[in-house]
C-alpha positions in Angstrom: -0.6 -0.2 0.2 1.4 3.4 -0.8 0.8 7.1 1.2 2.3 10.4 0.4 3.7 12.5 2.4 3.1 15.7 1.8 6.2 18.7 0.6 4.4 22.0 0.4 4.7 23.9 -1.9 4.3 27.0 -1.8 4.8 29.6 -4.4 4.5 33.1 -4.5 3.8 35.3 -7.6 4.3 39.5 -7.1 2.3 38.9 -3.6 2.9 42.5 -2.8 0.5 45.5 -1.4 -2.4 46.8 -3.5 -0.7 49.9 -3.7 2.4 48.3 -5.4 3.8 49.4 -8.7 3.0 45.9 -9.8 -0.1 46.1 -9.4 -0.6 49.5 -11.1 1.3 47.2 -13.9 -2.0 44.4 -13.6 0.8 42.0 -12.3 -1.5 39.3 -11.2 -1.0 38.1 -7.5 -1.4 34.3 -7.0 -0.6 31.0 -4.0 0.0 28.3 -5.3 -0.1 25.3 -2.7 -0.1 21.3 -2.7 -1.7 18.8 -0.5 -1.5 14.8 -1.0 -3.8 12.3 -0.6 -5.0 8.7 -1.3 -7.5 7.9 -3.5 -9.6 5.0 -1.3 -7.0 4.5 1.1 -5.2 2.7 -2.1 -3.9 5.3 -4.9 -2.3 8.0 -4.8 -3.5 11.9 -5.7 -1.8 16.2 -5.2 -4.3 18.4 -4.7 -3.5 21.6 -6.3 -4.6 24.2 -4.9 -4.8 28.5 -6.6 -5.9 31.6 -5.4 -6.0 34.4 -7.4 -6.5 38.2 -5.7 -9.5 39.7 -7.3 -7.6 43.2 -7.4 -5.0 42.5 -8.9 -6.7 41.4 -12.2 -8.7 42.8 -15.0 -12.5 43.0 -15.1 -14.4 42.6 -19.1 -18.3 43.4 -19.6 -19.8 40.1 -20.2 -23.1 39.4 -22.2 -25.1 39.9 -19.1 -23.8 43.6 -18.3 -21.4 42.5 -15.7 -17.7 41.9 -15.2 -15.7 39.1 -14.7 -11.7 38.4 -14.7 -10.0 35.8 -17.5 -6.8 34.0 -15.8 -4.9 31.4 -18.3 -3.3 28.5 -16.3 -0.8 26.6 -17.9 0.5 23.8 -15.2 3.1 21.1 -15.9 4.2 18.4 -13.5 7.8 15.8 -14.9 9.8 13.4 -13.3 13.1 13.5 -14.5 13.1 15.5 -17.4 9.6 13.4 -18.9 6.2 15.4 -18.8 4.3 13.3 -16.6 1.0 15.6 -17.0 0.0 19.2 -18.2 -2.7 21.2 -19.1 -3.7 24.4 -20.2 -7.4 26.0 -19.3 -8.8 29.4 -18.7 -10.3 30.3 -14.5 -13.2 33.0 -14.4 -13.8 34.8 -11.6 -16.9 35.3 -9.7 -19.5 37.7 -11.5 -19.5 41.4 -10.9 -21.2 44.4 -10.9 -18.3 46.5 -12.2 -14.8 46.6 -12.9 -12.6 48.5 -10.3 -10.6 46.1 -7.9 -12.3 43.4 -6.1 -11.4 42.8 -2.4 -12.2 38.7 -3.5 -10.1 36.4 -4.1 -11.0 33.2 -6.1 -10.2 29.9 -6.3 -9.0 26.6 -8.1 -8.7 23.1 -7.1 -7.5 20.3 -9.7 -6.6 16.3 -8.4 -4.2 14.7 -10.2 -3.3 11.1 -9.7 0.3 10.7 -9.2 2.7 7.6 -9.1 5.8 7.7 -5.8 9.1 9.8 -7.1 10.0 13.6 -7.3 8.5 15.4 -9.4 8.8 18.9 -11.0 5.9 21.9 -11.0 5.4 24.4 -13.0 2.8 26.8 -13.1 2.0 30.2 -15.5 -0.3 32.2 -14.3 -1.3 35.4 -16.6 -4.2 38.1 -16.9 -6.3 37.0 -20.6 -8.0 40.6 -19.9 -4.8 42.8 -19.4 -3.4 41.2 -22.2 0.5 41.5 -19.5 3.0 38.3 -19.8 2.4 35.1 -17.4 4.4 35.1 -13.8 5.7 31.8 -13.8 7.0 29.8 -11.1 8.8 26.0 -10.2 9.2 23.9 -7.1 9.3 19.9 -6.2 7.2 17.4 -5.3 8.1 14.5 -3.0 5.7 11.3 -3.1 7.0 8.7 -0.6 5.7 5.2 -0.1 5.0 3.0 3.5 3.4 0.5 4.4 3.0 1.7 7.8 -0.1 3.8 9.5 0.3 6.9 7.9 -1.1 10.3 8.0 -2.4 12.7 3.9 -1.5 16.5 4.2 -2.9 18.1 6.5 -5.0 20.9 4.8 -5.8 23.8 6.3 -9.3 24.8 5.7 -11.2 28.0 5.0 -14.8 27.0 5.3 -16.8 24.4 5.0 -20.2 23.4 3.4 -22.5 19.9 3.2 -22.9 19.7 -0.6 -25.9 18.2 -2.1 -23.9 16.5 -4.8 -19.9 15.6 -4.2 -17.9 18.3 -6.5 -14.2 18.5 -6.9 -14.7 20.2 -3.3 -15.2 17.9 -2.1 -14.0 15.1 0.8 -15.0 13.3 4.1 -18.5 14.4 3.5 -17.8 18.1 2.8 -16.8 21.2 0.2 -14.1 22.3 2.3 -12.4 25.4 0.9 -9.0 25.7 1.2 -6.9 28.2 3.7 -3.8 28.8 1.0 -1.5 30.4 3.2 -0.4 29.1 6.9 -1.2 32.6 8.1 -4.0 33.4 10.3 -4.4 37.6 10.5 -6.4 39.3 13.4 -9.6 39.1 11.9 -9.8 35.3 11.3 -10.8 33.9 14.6 -11.0 30.1 13.4 -8.6 27.6 12.8 -9.8 24.4 10.6 -7.7 21.7 9.3 -8.5 19.0 7.9 -6.4 15.1 7.3 -6.8 11.8 6.1 -5.3 8.3 8.3 -4.2 5.0 6.1 -3.1 1.4 6.5 -4.7 1.2 9.9 -6.6 -1.7 9.2 -3.6 -3.4 7.4 -1.7 -3.2 10.8 -4.0 -3.0 13.6 -6.5 -5.8 11.9 -10.3 -5.6 12.1 -12.3 -4.4 15.1 -9.3 -3.0 16.9 -9.0 0.5 17.8 -7.0 3.5 18.2 -6.6 7.4 19.3 -6.0 10.5 17.3 -4.7 13.3 19.5 -4.6 17.0 18.3 -3.2 19.9 19.6 -1.2 23.2 18.9 2.1 23.3 20.2 4.3 26.3 20.6 8.0 26.8 19.2 9.5 25.1 22.4 7.3 22.2 21.6 4.7 22.7 24.6 1.1 21.9 24.1 -1.0 25.0 24.7 -3.7 24.3 27.2 -7.4 24.8 26.1 -5.5 23.6 22.1 -6.1 20.0 21.8 -8.2 17.1 21.9 -8.4 13.8 21.0 -11.2 11.6 18.6 -11.4 7.4 18.8 -11.1 5.7 15.7 -12.0 1.5 14.6 -9.2 0.5 12.2 -10.3 1.2 8.5 -8.8 1.8 5.5 -9.2 6.0 5.8 -10.3 7.1 9.1 -10.9 11.5 8.3 -10.1 14.0 11.0 -11.5 17.6 10.4 -11.6 19.6 14.1 -11.9 23.5 14.4 -10.2 25.5 16.9 -11.0 29.2 18.1 -7.6 30.9 18.1 -9.3 34.2 18.8 -7.5 34.2 22.2 -3.9 33.0 21.0 -0.8 34.8 20.9 1.0 36.2 17.9 3.3 34.0 17.2 5.2 30.6 15.2 3.1 27.3 16.1 2.8 23.4 14.9 -0.3 22.0 14.4 0.0 18.6 15.6 -1.6 15.3 14.8 -0.7 11.9 16.9 -2.3 8.3 15.7 -1.8 5.7 18.7 -2.6 2.4 19.3 -4.7 1.4 22.7 -0.9 1.2 24.5 -0.8 5.0 23.4 2.4 3.6 21.2 2.3 6.3 18.5 1.7 5.0 15.1 2.1 7.7 13.4 2.2 11.9 12.8 1.8 14.4 10.6 2.4 18.5 11.7 1.7 21.6 9.8 3.7 25.1 10.8 1.5 27.9 10.8 2.3 31.9 11.9 -0.8 33.9 14.6 -0.8 37.0 14.0 -2.6 38.4 17.1 -1.6 42.4 18.0 -4.9 43.0 20.2 -3.8 39.7 22.6 -2.1 42.4 24.9 -1.0 41.5 28.7 -3.1 42.4 31.2 -1.6 43.9 34.4 -4.7 42.3 36.0 -4.3 39.2 34.9 -0.6 39.5 36.0 -1.1 41.0 39.1 -4.2 38.2 39.7 -1.6 35.1 39.4 -1.3 32.6 42.5 2.4 32.2 43.1 2.6 30.8 47.1 5.1 28.2 46.7 6.4 28.3 43.2 9.6 28.8 41.9 9.1 32.4 40.2 8.3 33.5 44.4 11.4 31.4 45.7 13.6 34.3 43.0 13.5 37.1 46.4 16.7 38.8 44.7 15.2 42.0 42.3 18.4 41.5 40.2 18.2 37.7 40.2 14.9 38.3 38.8 14.9 41.2 36.3 18.2 39.1 34.4 15.7 36.1 34.1 13.0 38.4 32.2 15.7 40.0 30.2 16.6 37.0 29.5 12.9 35.5 27.9 13.5 38.2 25.2 14.6 35.8 22.8 11.9 33.6 22.7 8.9 37.0 24.2 6.9 38.8 21.6 6.5 41.6 21.5 3.7 42.7 24.4 5.8 40.6 26.3 8.8 42.6 25.4 7.2 46.0 26.3 5.4 44.6 29.1 8.9 42.7 30.6 10.7 46.1 30.1 8.1 48.7 31.9 7.5 45.8 34.5 11.4 45.7 36.0 12.0 49.4 35.6 9.1 49.9 38.6 11.4 47.5 40.4 8.2 45.9 41.7 9.1 42.5 43.1 6.1 41.0 43.6 4.8 42.3 39.9 7.8 40.4 38.7 7.6 37.4 39.9 3.9 37.3 38.5 4.7 37.7 35.4 7.4 35.7 35.5 5.6 32.9 36.2 2.5 33.7 34.2 4.9 33.9 31.2 6.1 30.2 31.7 2.6 29.1 32.9 1.3 30.5 29.5 3.7 27.9 28.0 2.9 24.7 29.8 0.6 25.0 32.2 0.7 21.6 33.4 4.0 22.2 34.7 5.1 25.8 34.0 8.2 25.6 37.0 10.2 22.2 34.9 9.1 24.8 31.7 11.8 27.3 33.1 14.1 25.4 34.6 14.1 23.4 31.0 15.2 27.2 29.8 17.3 28.0 32.4 19.6 25.2 31.1 19.7 26.9 27.9 20.5 30.5 29.7 23.2 29.2 31.6 24.7 27.7 28.0 24.5 31.4 26.2 25.2 33.6 29.7 28.7 31.3 29.7 29.6 30.9 25.7 28.6 34.5 24.4 28.9 37.2 27.3 30.9 40.0 27.3 33.0 42.3 29.2 29.8 44.3 28.9 27.1 42.2 27.3 24.7 39.0 28.7 25.0 36.5 26.7 21.8 36.4 26.2 22.3 40.5 24.5 24.2 39.1 22.2 23.5 38.3 18.6 24.6 34.7 19.0 22.7 34.2 21.8 19.2 35.7 21.0 19.4 33.3 18.3 20.7 30.3 20.0 17.7 31.0 22.7 15.1 31.6 20.0 16.0 28.3 17.6 17.7 26.1 19.6 21.6 25.1 19.4 22.7 25.1 15.3 22.6 21.5 14.1 26.6 23.0 12.4 28.2 25.4 13.4 31.9 26.9 11.6 34.6 28.8 13.8 36.9 30.8 11.9 39.2 33.2 14.0 42.4 33.1 11.9 41.5 32.9 8.2 43.8 34.9 6.4 42.5 38.9 5.6 38.6 38.0 7.3 38.0 39.1 10.5 36.7 36.3 13.6 33.2 34.9 11.8 31.1 31.9 12.4 28.5 30.4 10.6 25.8 28.7 11.9 23.6 26.0 9.9 20.0 25.3 11.4 18.5 21.9 9.4 15.1 23.0 10.6 13.7 26.3 11.9 9.7 25.8 12.4 8.8 25.7 8.6 11.7 26.2 7.4 14.2 24.2 5.9 18.5 24.9 6.0 18.8 28.2 7.1 22.4 29.7 8.1 23.5 32.7 9.7 26.7 34.0 10.0 28.0 36.5 12.7 31.3 38.6 12.8 33.4 40.0 15.1 34.9 43.3 14.1 37.2 44.2 16.6 39.3 41.4 17.5 39.6 41.8 20.7 35.7 40.8 22.7 33.8 37.9 22.2 30.3 39.8 20.8 29.9 38.8 17.1 27.2 40.8 15.0 24.6 39.2 13.5 25.5 40.4 9.3 23.6 37.8 7.6 21.0 35.3 7.6 18.3 33.8 5.1 15.6 32.7 8.0 12.2 34.9 7.4 11.9 38.0 9.8 16.0 38.2 10.1 18.3 40.4 8.2 19.5 39.6 5.1 23.0 41.3 3.5 24.2 40.0 0.0 27.6 42.1 1.1 28.1 40.1 3.8 31.1 38.4 2.5 32.4 41.7 1.6 31.8 42.5 5.5 34.2 40.0 6.6 36.9 41.0 4.7 36.4 44.8 4.6 39.8 45.8 6.9 41.9 44.0 4.0 39.8 44.8 0.8 38.3 47.7 -0.3 35.4 48.0 -3.2 34.2 51.0 -5.7 31.4 48.1 -7.2 28.4 48.7 -5.3 27.3 45.5 -6.6 29.7 42.7 -5.7 28.5 40.5 -3.2 31.8 38.7 -3.0 35.7 39.5 -2.8 38.2 38.3 -5.2 41.6 37.2 -5.0 42.0 36.2 -1.4 44.3 33.4 -0.7 43.5 31.0 1.9 39.4 32.3 2.1 36.9 29.4 2.8 34.2 31.8 3.3 31.9 30.7 0.5 32.8 27.0 1.4 32.0 27.0 5.0 28.8 29.0 4.1 27.7 26.1 1.0 29.2 23.2 3.3 29.4 23.9 6.6 30.7 21.0 9.5 
């Protein structure tokens, strides 16, 4: 029996604000995504989802006096250079009363049978009414094989309805409108997901029961209170799970949606996960809520030194939300020991309601490592760039330390195999003063981090000057291994 493990393909075509130059030129903006499933638990297929932003295309008047957009879609899938699937079709927008920019988005979904293997996807989207050149994108898709219990891809769902008759959006008895981006805006208060469970009948046997748990975890891998549940199943060819979380009070941050299948002995059979980001600036920290925290006999109450507690709170900066950072800064300036204790307790209770003290102790171990290794004569380790990155993302999988390379300042390159939904991300730090232990982050390809295409020039700036403003790498430096260390850290 074959099973598809999904590789998310998220292609952004000029996904820019509506006021951008590209919009003025009527360049279509769209999002493309895929999820993998098995038909009747046996035959693999990929679902493709395309969303076009209605305010980035032009509209023409049609026979009934209304207006409509026409978008041409060209989709090709190849394997080992050989074409497997190709389609070219016109996607029509909903009809509208005028030709002004639309605030709605319109979607298309296709189901394509594919065998196991590695594929390349090519997509071209063009606005037929505007007559502009197509926007092109490419990505890869992997379909794996296993006989073990497994989950399909986790599909995030915008909305669902009970159909009168099945259509291309129908799965599990519902028409599922896909939520194509893993970003939830402040006004979105529901997270709906759909997934399927395969191979339980073959592995567990007829009539055997199993349990599926679903939960939301924070960046530290802690299951959030009020964001978990379970459902019992009897082994079958295909099990279906659809659930809806209310995320109205979920703070801003990166999260993982986790699904697990376990047998009657609580042994893990399969696991699936889907990363997402929640933006919720309205979830402010309440002074009233903090002041009500009961810290009697807690780990927080046992920290009675104001200076020590202030230092611990500052050490939380790397894993704090913007609101928590602001609240903590203001709180430290007041010097109110009890409120500081209550905030510290609340911070860890929010991350591990079952055992906030254990969560703090686990983090404290890493904090001590950071302070020991990265502190300078004037800065604590957590206040340095290396310390912040370590605490926020964990220890790097590979770390290059170069202190005596000809012509180059001392530098470090950190590689992470996985950061949330990102793969193979790097951080480059350097020490231009040659004296202190304070390395500055000058480049990273991780989302939200500083990116500098000329970072290599910074590393050799003391011995190399260039007037070429477009240069990105130094030339003629004997013995330099900068590029090699970046491409293959070890």
